[in-house]
N, C-alpha and C positions, 0 to 999 in steps of 0.2 A: 575649370575651377579646382582649386586645391582641396585636399581632404580636410584641411583645417576649416575652410569655409563651410563645407558640407557638415562637418561635426558641429559647427556653431549653429547652423540653421536647423539641424536635427534637434539640438538641445533646446533651441528657442521654440520649435514646434511642439515639444513635449511640455515645456514650462508654461506656455500660454494656456493649453487645456487644463493643466493642473491648477493654475491660478484662477481659472474661470469655472471650476467645477461646481460652484454654487449658483452660477448664472443659469436660470431656467429658460424655457421656451418663451419667446417674446414676439409680440406683434404677429406678422404673417407666418412666422415660423411655428406658431402653435398649430396651424393647419398643415404646413409643409412638412414639419417634423413630427410633432406629437400625434395629431389625428391620423394622418396618413401612415405614419410609422406604426402606430397602435393597430391599425387595421391589418397591415401586413404581418405584424408580430403574432396576432391571434388567428388570422384567417389564411395564412400562407404567404410566403415571400413573393410569389408570383401571381397573387390574386389582386390584379390591378383594377378590379371593378369596385370602385369606392362608392359608398352611399351618396346619393345626390345632395344631401343636406350639408356636406362639407367637402364635396369633390370640387377642387378648383380647376380641374382639367389639365393641369401641368403634369409632366412626367414625374413619377415618384422616385427620382434619383436619390435625393437626400433621405427620404423615408426608407428606401431599400437598404441603404448603408446603415441607418440607425437600427432598423429591425433585425438585420443580419448580425450586427454587433451585440444587440440585446440578447439574441438567442445564444450567442457564443459565450458572452462574458457577464451577462446579467443586465437587467433593465434599470439603469440609474443615470444621473446626470454626468458623472465622471466618465463612464463608458461612452456616453453620447459625445462628449467633447473630445475624448481620445480618438474616437472613430474618424474625426476630421483632421487629426494630426498629420497624416500623410499628405493631405491636400495643402495644409498650411506650409509644410516643408517644401512641397513642389512649387507653391506660390512664391515663397522667398527665393528659391533658386532661380526660377524663371524671371522674376522681377529683377534680380541682380544681373542676370545675363542680358536682360533687355536694356537696363541702364548702361551696362558695360559697352554695348554696341554704339552708344551715342556720347561717350565720354572719351577723353584723350588718353587717360592713364588710370592706373589702379586707384590712386588716391581720389581722383575725381569721381570714379564709379561708386566709392563708398559714400561720398557726400551726396551724390545724386540719389542713391538708394535711400538714404536717410530722409531726404526731403520729400520723396515720393511716398514712402511707407508710413510717414507720420500723418498723412491725411486722416482726419478723425473718422471719416466714414469707412476707410479701410481698416483702421484699428478696431472699430466697433464690430465689423464682420469677423475679425479674428477671434473675438471673445464670445461671440454668439453662436448658437447652433443654427447655422444658416447655409443655404446653397451658394451664397455669393462668392466665397473664397474658392469653391470648387470650380465654378464657371470662369472666374478670372484666371485661375491656374491654367485651365485648358485653353483659354483665349491667348495667354502669353506663350504657352507651348507652341501654338500654331504660328503666332507672329514671329517668334524667335527662329522658326524653321521654314519660313516662307520659301526661301530659295537655297536652303542648306540641306535639310534632311527631310525628304518627302515622306518617309515612313512615319517619322514623328509628327509631321504636319498632318498627315492623313489620320493618324491615331488621335491627335488633338481635336480635329474636326469631328471625328466619329463620336467622341464623348461630349464635345461642346454642344452638339445638336440634340442632346437628350436630357440635359440637366433641368432646364425650364423652357418655357416658350421664349423668354428673353434671351436665353443662351442660343436658341435657334436664330433669333434676330442678330445676335453678335456674329454668328456663323455667316449670315447673309451680309453683314457689314464688312467682314473680312473679304468676302468675295467682291463686294463693291470697291473696296480699297484696291485690291489687286487689279481690277479692270481699269479704274481711273489712273492708277499708277502706271500701268502698261501704256495707256493712251496719252497721258499728259506728261508725266515725268520721263518715261522711257521713249516717248515719241514713236511708238509702234502702231500698227493698224490692228483693228479688232480681230480679224480672222486669225492672226498670228498668236493671239492670246490663248486660243483653244487648242493647245498642244495635247498630245496623248497623255502626258503626265498630269496636266491640269485637269483634264476630263476625268481621268481615273481617280485622282486625289479627291476632287469635290464630289464625284459620283459615289465613290465608296463611302466617303465621310458623311454624306447626306442620308445613307440608308436608315440609321436609327430614327432620325427626325421624320422622314416620310413614312416609315413603318409605324411609328407611334401615332401620327396624324391619321393614317388609314385605320389603325386599331380603334381610335376614338370615334371616328365618324361611322365606322361600320358597327361598332358595339353600342354606342350611345346616341349617335346622330348629332352630337354637338361637341365643340372643342372646349370652351371655357364657361359659357353660361347657358342656362335654359330657363324657361318661364318660372320655375320654382326655386331658382338659384338665389342664395343670399346676396350675390353680387350682380344680379340681373339688372337692377336699376342703374348700376354704374357704367355699364357697357353700352353706351349710346353715343352717337355722333354729337360733338359739342356744337353749340350755336356759335355765331361769330363772336359774341361777347365772351362766352366761355373759352373760346379759342384764344382770345387776347389775354384772358386771365391765365390760361395755361402757359402762354409765352412768358408772362411775368414770373410765374412760379418756376419755370424752367431756368430762367436767369438766376433766380434766387437760389435754386439748388446748387448752381455752380459757385455762387459767391458765399454760401452759408458756411458756418463752422470754420472760419478763419481762411477759407480759400480766396476770399476777396483780395488778400495780399498777393497771391499768385497772379491774379488778373490785373492788379494795379501795375505789377512789374511788366506783364505782357503788353499792356496799353502804353506804358512808358517806353518800352522798346519799339513799339510800332510808331510812336511819335518822334523819337529821337535817334533810334538806331535801326531804322527800317531795313537796312542791308542784311540784318541777321535772318530775316524771313526769306531772303534769296538763297540762303544756304540750303544745299540739297537735302541734308539730313533733317533740317528743321521743316522743310517742305513735306518730307515723308511723314514726320511726326504729326504735323498739323492735319495733313490729309487723313491719317489714321485716326486722329482725335475726333474728326467730324464724321468720317464714313463708318467707323465702327459702331457708333450709336445712332446712325441715321434712321434706321428702321424703328429702333426703340423710341427715339424722340418723336418721330413722325406719328406713330400710333398714340403716344402719350398726349400729344398736342390736339389730336382730333377727337379724343374720347373724353367723356366727363369723369372717368375714373381717376382719382388723384394718384399721382405717381411719386415714388420715393426717391430720396437722394441716392440710394444704392444702385439705382438703375443705370447710373452713368459713371460708375467707378473707373472703368477702363479709360474713359475720357479724362477724368480728373488726373489720373497718374501721368498721362501723356502730356497734358498742359503743364503740370508741375515740372516735368523733365525739360520741356521747351524753355520755361522760365529759368531753370537752373543753367541751361546752356547759354542763355542770354547774359547771365552774370559775367561770363568770360570777357565781355566787352568793357566792363567797368574797371577802374583803377583798383589795385589790390585792396587798399583799406576800405574803399566803398563797397567792394564786392563782399568782403567779410561782414560788413555792417548789414547790407541788404539780405545776405544769406541768414544771418542771425535773426533779423526781423521776420523773415519768412518762416523760420522754424518756430519762433515765438508766437506768431499769428496762428499757425496750425495747431500748436499745443494748446493755445488759449481757446481754440474752437471747441474743445471738450468741456469747456465751462460755460458756453453760450446757452442760456436758458431764457426763453421768452415768457412774457406774462401769460397767465392761464387762458386769456381770451384769444391767444394766437397759437394755432396748431404748430407743433414742432416735430421734427423727425427724430424721435428719441432713440430709434434703432440705428441712427447715422452718426453717432459720436459716443464717446465713453461716458457722457453725462449720466446715462441710465444705470451704470454699474452698481451703485449702492441700493438700487430698488429691490433686488432679490433678498438681500439680508434684512432690509426694513420690512419687507412683506412677511417674512417668517416671524419677526418680532411682533408685527401687528396681529397676525393670526394667533400667536401665543397669548397676546393681550385679550383677544376675543374669548379664547378658551378660559383664561384665568378669571375673567369677569362674567362668565356664563352668558355671553352674548352669542346666540345661535347663528351659525354660518348660514343656515337655510332661511334666515329672516334678515339677512344683510344684503343690500343691493350694492352693485359695483358696475364697472364699465370695462369695455374691451381694452386689453385682452385678458382681463382677470375674471370674467364671468365664467360660470360653469364649475366643473370639478377642480379642486385644489391640485389634484394630481397632474392635470394637463400642463401645469407650469413647472413643477419641481420633481415629478416622478416619485412622489412620496407615498403612493398607494392610498392617499387620503381621498375617499370618494365623496366627501361632503362637497356641496356645490353652493356657490354664491348665486344670488339672483341678479338678473339683468335689471339695472336701475329703471324704475318707473315712477319714482317719487311717492310710492306707497309703502315702502319698507320702513320698519321702525329704526333700522340702522343702515348706514352707508359706509362702505370701504372706498375711500378716494385717494388717488395719488396724482401729483402733477404730471406724471408720465402718461396719464390718460388724456387724450385730446378730446375735451368735451365741447359740445355745441353751446352757443350762447343761451339756448333755451334750458339746457341741463344745468348750466351754471346758475341761472336765475332761479330754477326750482330748488337747488341746494341752498342757495343764500336765503331764500324765502321760508323754507320749511325745516331746515336742519341747523343744529348747533354742534360745534366741535367739542368732543369730550376727551380726545387724546390725539397727540401729534408725535410722529416719529420723523426725525430729520437726520440726514447724512449727506454731506456735500451739496450737490445741486438738487437732491431728491427729497421729497417729503411725502408721508402718508398720513392721512387724517381718518380717524374713526368719528363718525358723526351720528347723532341721535335725533330722531324726529321731534319737533317741538310740541306736537300735539298727541301723536300716537303713543300709546303705552307699549312697552316692550312685549307684553303678552299678546298684543293684537297681531 
């Protein structure tokens, strides 16, 4: 890669955190980033014994990066976003190199990169304080060096296995890919796969993952849940009906936020240009798309715990690349038209907002971006109108201290909604149950609305309870 491309990606990886500096912790990252990071910040960077009430069991990779950065440069959102800039840069570089492997020339590699990186779920992770970009960077680092640079491959596996439990599954998915590729595409026997290099590479790369699992089991006796865990009720085997529902949800995750256009193209190619799937490079891509997330998808389907769009990012980007490669079979004018429609569909995905009765992955597109600014305006409104925060109910992920979202050092805390509070702080980015929606509609009236783009925040007052109650 030329120094100009590196300079471009460096600039981009700095501009994105700067533009996102007001975006606070959101959804699961409140736990992975703020709560775990706060614990390390105040109790020691290597104090990995987290209190059970918020311990998700996952390795504190993101939390360690944040806490270290806070100690060096100060505890605020800008520092938190800048701390992820090296991984954003690494992600861009490795993604471009990945696309370059499967395109014919420099010009094509640019267009392929664009259609992959415009996936709304990828864009959302770039602007959030999230571990997703970190693990996708390490994933691509490994994949780009499977048979090229064994040192970089081993280094990528080493860190991929310690970001989250899902990154450990991506590690296993890469191993599965290599085994199936060796047996199916390369037509070799299984014993020949286990060369000295392969054993050393995966053996050394797996040390952090196995060490952490041993640390968890020996120290706490459980990996992710325990009887008093907030998530204990979610980690049980799904019934047959729940399994079928999970299958539908999984399909939806792949089609959501404009990705449906990618799969329409893939289905069209399968029906009318089937020969493209006989291409060796496309076989490799499709095998990687399925095998990389095989363990993530398998566990998601058999558990009752809901799974996010971001779980399958590596698969999304591979399918998008296959669709792009398929466009080469079309006439030039039609190729440009379809490419333009794919771009338009993906960009429009950031505007997809469902009715409030339907849960939405707000952390999986840029639709959530206006929320943080509106949240500040709504809190200011509460203060200006003497509406006490401690008497205002709200919903995940806004419950608890104000500080846990924006690092403002504001220790005032919202109440978790129980339909008893005189005031309610509601946003459409909170996925409410049907029961909660009914309680709000029956017992509260809206006194103030803040809107921007696809996001709104409402301040509601109880119809019967007096503010002093």
